[in-house]
C-alpha positions in Angstrom: -1.0 7.0 -26.6 1.4 5.9 -23.9 4.1 8.0 -25.4 1.8 11.1 -25.4 1.1 10.5 -21.6 4.8 10.1 -20.9 5.7 13.3 -22.9 3.0 15.3 -21.2 4.1 14.1 -17.8 7.8 14.8 -18.5 6.9 18.4 -19.7 4.9 19.1 -16.6 7.7 17.7 -14.4 10.3 19.8 -16.2 8.1 22.9 -15.8 7.4 22.3 -12.1 11.1 21.6 -11.3 12.4 24.6 -13.2 9.8 27.0 -11.7 9.9 25.9 -8.1 12.4 23.3 -6.8 15.5 24.3 -8.9 15.5 27.9 -7.8 15.0 26.8 -4.2 17.9 24.4 -4.3 20.2 27.0 -5.8 19.1 29.5 -3.1 19.9 27.0 -0.4 23.3 26.2 -1.9 22.2 22.7 -2.8 22.9 22.7 -6.5 24.6 19.3 -6.2 21.2 17.8 -5.5 19.5 18.9 -8.7 19.3 15.4 -10.1 17.7 14.1 -6.9 15.4 17.2 -6.9 14.2 16.4 -10.4 13.2 12.9 -9.3 11.5 14.3 -6.2 9.5 16.6 -8.5 8.2 13.6 -10.3 6.9 12.0 -7.1 5.3 15.3 -6.1 3.5 15.6 -9.5 2.3 12.0 -9.3 1.0 12.7 -5.8 -0.8 15.9 -6.8 -2.6 14.0 -9.6 -3.6 11.2 -7.2 -5.0 13.7 -4.8 -7.1 15.2 -7.5 -8.6 11.8 -8.4 -9.1 10.9 -4.8 -11.1 14.1 -4.1 -13.0 14.5 -7.3 -13.7 10.8 -8.1 -13.5 8.7 -5.0 -15.0 11.4 -2.7 -18.4 11.6 -4.6 -18.5 7.8 -4.7 -18.2 7.6 -0.9 -21.1 10.2 -0.7 -23.2 8.3 -3.2 -22.9 4.7 -1.8 -21.3 4.7 1.7 -20.9 1.4 3.6 -21.3 3.2 6.9 -21.7 6.7 8.3 -18.6 8.5 9.4 -18.9 9.2 13.1 -15.2 9.8 14.0 -13.9 12.6 11.8 -10.7 13.0 13.9 -9.4 9.6 12.9 -10.1 10.4 9.3 -8.2 13.7 9.5 -5.2 11.7 10.8 -5.5 9.4 7.8 -5.4 12.5 5.6 -2.1 13.5 7.2 -0.7 10.0 6.4 -1.9 10.4 2.8 -0.3 13.8 2.3 3.0 12.6 3.9 3.2 9.8 1.4 1.5 11.1 -1.8 3.3 14.4 -1.8 6.6 12.6 -1.9 7.9 13.5 1.6 8.3 9.9 2.8 9.6 8.9 -0.6 12.3 11.6 -0.6 13.4 10.6 2.9 13.6 7.0 1.7 15.5 8.1 -1.4 18.2 9.7 0.7 18.3 7.0 3.4 17.8 3.7 1.6 18.6 4.2 -2.1 22.3 5.0 -1.6 22.8 1.7 0.3 20.9 -0.2 -2.5 23.0 1.6 -5.2 26.2 0.7 -3.4 25.2 -3.0 -3.1 24.2 -3.4 -6.7 27.3 -1.4 -7.8 29.5 -3.8 -5.9 27.7 -6.7 -7.7 28.4 -5.1 -11.1 32.1 -4.6 -10.2 32.2 -8.3 -9.3 30.8 -9.1 -12.7 27.3 -10.0 -11.5 24.7 -8.1 -13.6 21.1 -7.6 -12.7 18.3 -9.4 -14.5 16.5 -7.3 -17.2 13.0 -8.5 -17.1 11.8 -6.5 -20.1 14.4 -8.3 -22.2 13.0 -11.8 -21.8 11.1 -11.6 -25.1 12.8 -9.1 -27.5 10.4 -7.2 -29.6 7.5 -7.8 -27.2 8.5 -7.2 -23.6 10.6 -4.2 -24.6 7.4 -2.4 -25.8 6.7 0.2 -23.1 3.1 -0.7 -22.3 3.9 -4.5 -22.4 6.9 -4.1 -20.0 4.8 -2.0 -17.7 2.1 -4.7 -17.5 4.8 -7.4 -16.9 6.3 -5.3 -14.1 2.9 -4.6 -12.5 2.2 -8.4 -12.3 5.7 -9.1 -10.9 5.5 -6.4 -8.3 2.0 -7.5 -7.3 3.2 -11.0 -6.8 6.0 -9.7 -4.5 3.5 -7.4 -2.7 1.2 -10.4 -2.1 4.0 -12.2 -0.2 5.1 -9.1 1.6 1.5 -8.6 2.8 1.3 -12.2 3.9 4.5 -11.7 5.8 3.0 -8.7 7.6 0.2 -11.0 8.8 2.4 -14.1 9.5 5.3 -12.8 11.6 4.3 -11.7 15.0 6.8 -8.8 15.2 5.8 -7.6 11.7 2.1 -7.7 12.6 2.8 -5.6 15.7 3.6 -2.8 13.2 1.2 -3.6 10.4 -1.8 -3.9 12.9 -1.9 -0.1 12.9 -3.2 -0.2 9.4 -6.0 -2.5 10.4 -6.9 -0.6 13.5 -8.9 1.9 11.5 -12.6 1.5 12.4 -13.7 4.1 10.0 -12.1 3.1 6.7 -12.2 5.7 3.9 -10.4 6.6 0.7 -7.7 8.2 3.0 -6.9 5.0 4.9 -4.4 3.3 2.5 -1.3 5.1 3.9 -2.2 4.7 7.5 0.9 2.6 8.4 3.6 2.6 10.9 6.7 4.3 9.3 8.9 1.4 10.2 6.5 -0.9 8.4 6.6 1.4 5.3 10.4 1.6 5.3 10.7 -2.2 5.4 8.1 -2.8 2.6 9.4 0.0 0.4 13.0 -1.1 0.9 12.1 -4.6 -0.3 10.3 -3.2 -3.4 13.3 -0.9 -4.2 15.7 -3.9 -4.1 13.3 -5.9 -6.4 13.1 -3.0 -8.8 16.8 -2.8 -9.1 17.2 -6.5 -9.3 14.9 -6.9 -12.3 15.9 -3.7 -14.1 12.9 -1.4 -13.8 13.5 2.1 -15.2 12.9 5.0 -12.8 10.0 6.3 -14.8 8.3 2.9 -14.9 8.8 2.5 -11.2 7.1 5.8 -10.5 4.2 4.7 -12.8 3.9 1.3 -11.0 3.8 2.9 -7.6 1.3 5.5 -8.8 -1.1 2.9 -10.3 -0.8 0.7 -7.2 -1.4 3.6 -4.7 -4.4 5.0 -6.6 -6.0 1.5 -6.8 -5.4 1.0 -3.1 -7.0 4.3 -2.2 -10.1 3.1 -4.0 -10.0 -0.3 -2.3 -10.1 1.4 1.1 -12.9 3.8 0.2 -16.1 3.8 2.2 -18.1 2.6 -0.8 -20.5 -0.2 -1.2 -19.1 -1.4 -4.6 -18.1 -4.7 -6.0 -17.1 -5.6 -9.6 -19.5 -8.5 -10.2 -18.7 -12.3 -10.3 -16.0 -12.1 -13.0 -14.7 -8.5 -12.4 -14.0 -9.5 -8.7 -11.6 -12.1 -10.1 -9.8 -9.7 -12.4 -9.1 -6.7 -10.1 -9.4 -6.1 -6.4 -12.6 -4.2 -5.4 -13.4 -2.2 -2.3 -15.7 -5.1 -1.3 -12.9 -7.7 -1.6 -10.4 -5.6 0.3 -12.9 -4.6 3.1 -13.2 -8.3 3.7 -9.5 -8.3 4.5 -10.1 -5.6 7.1 -13.1 -7.3 8.7 -12.8 -7.7 12.5 -11.9 -11.3 13.5 -11.6 -12.5 9.9 -9.4 -10.6 7.5 -6.3 -10.6 9.7 -6.8 -14.0 11.4 -7.0 -17.7 10.4 -10.0 -19.2 12.2 -10.0 -23.1 12.6 -13.7 -23.3 11.5 -13.4 -21.0 8.4 -13.3 -22.8 5.1 -10.8 -21.3 2.6 -12.4 -19.3 -0.2 -15.9 -19.3 1.3 -18.1 -17.3 3.5 -17.9 -19.4 6.6 -17.9 -16.5 9.0 -21.7 -16.6 9.1 -21.7 -19.8 11.2 -18.7 -19.0 13.4 -19.1 -18.6 17.2 -18.9 -15.2 18.9 -15.5 -13.5 19.2 -15.0 -14.4 22.8 -15.4 -18.1 22.0 -13.0 -18.2 19.1 -9.3 -19.2 19.2 -7.3 -17.9 16.2 -3.8 -17.3 15.0 -2.3 -14.7 12.7 -3.2 -15.2 9.0 -6.3 -14.1 7.2 -7.7 -13.7 3.7 -7.5 -11.4 0.6 -3.9 -10.3 0.8 -3.7 -9.2 -2.9 -2.8 -5.6 -3.6 -4.0 -5.2 -7.2 -4.9 -8.7 -8.5 -6.9 -11.3 -6.6 -5.1 -14.1 -8.7 -2.5 -14.8 -6.0 -5.2 -15.3 -3.3 -7.0 -17.6 -5.7 -3.9 -19.6 -6.5 -2.7 -19.9 -2.9 -6.1 -20.5 -1.2 -6.5 -17.2 0.6 -9.3 -15.7 -1.4 -12.8 -15.0 0.0 -15.4 -13.6 -2.4 -18.3 -13.4 0.0 -20.5 -10.4 -0.8 -20.7 -8.7 2.6 -19.5 -5.5 4.3 -18.6 -6.1 7.9 -17.2 -3.7 10.5 -13.4 -3.1 10.2 -10.7 -3.1 12.8 -8.6 -5.5 15.0 -10.1 -8.0 17.4 -8.3 -6.7 20.4 -9.9 -3.3 20.0 -13.3 -4.7 20.7 -12.6 -7.9 22.7 -11.2 -7.3 26.2 -8.2 -9.4 27.4 -8.2 -11.4 30.6 -7.8 -8.2 32.6 -10.7 -6.5 30.8 -8.5 -4.2 28.7 -8.8 -3.4 25.0 -5.7 -2.4 23.1 -5.0 1.3 22.4 -3.6 1.9 18.9 -3.3 5.7 19.4 -5.5 8.6 18.5 -3.2 10.8 16.5 -0.1 10.4 14.2 2.6 10.5 16.9 0.5 8.6 19.3 0.0 5.8 16.8 3.7 5.7 15.8 4.7 5.5 19.5 2.2 2.8 20.3 3.6 0.8 17.4 7.1 1.0 18.8 5.8 -0.1 22.2 4.0 -3.1 20.6 7.2 -4.0 18.7 9.0 -4.1 22.0 6.3 -6.1 23.6 5.3 -3.3 26.0 1.8 -2.5 24.7 
């Protein structure tokens, strides 16, 4: 079955490349980039398939069981722009030309020095080299790495200044996953590319891993009142579990009176009376296992408002933080926050 899917995808990628991108590259005198163009076509095809699922599956679910009514359509339209930028491969292609050559040069130098990368799918010959088994192994490994990257985004003040844009969405929908500062995306994706090369992930498998992760994350951010039940919640991250991570004053902070793994928010004092530090709960990207192991899981069945505390709680001067109201405004505000000027 997996071979059939791979063959079908490869045939579609070949057709799309030969009918659109290849003639365009020749017309522009860029025939030397055909190999890169073929890879870019793969990302484009994956993105188109994801958009179909988002619109035809997640969209009706949001209409059927919404957590809250959508009152700010403009901010959702901005999220759609972020999604198109990432899912249609535009950001990935830019990263491919800017970051991948540096990574290739680094690992090439290691090989010249006699240092080879670790082939993870070769740790159990005859088992881990089976395509679907190796894909599952890589998914688990990348999810473990993603968990710690996500914790870093919430732990380091400078990184949070960028990542907080993602949490500043007060109207979370199926389009909200890619609402990130571009510098934040570059850093996270660069780390994942290095890990991919270090453990020997094949390009096709890397695309599949990214596609599965992105599609699951789109569902997690959807405006749907859905959870997976007591046991399902502990196998795969649900919209309920991830919305808890986005809850104001809880998901992105560690509160002294909050008990790990519980629902202690119910007896916490009002926002203005709390003192908190960066931290939070429910950092997992696909699997809640890492939150369970490292004590950051919260399985409380509730659906709270989303956003960042300083959007709703004024500072000493009576001001709330502005995270921007459009793509360029949000990117610029992120740069100002990073510089400590906003």
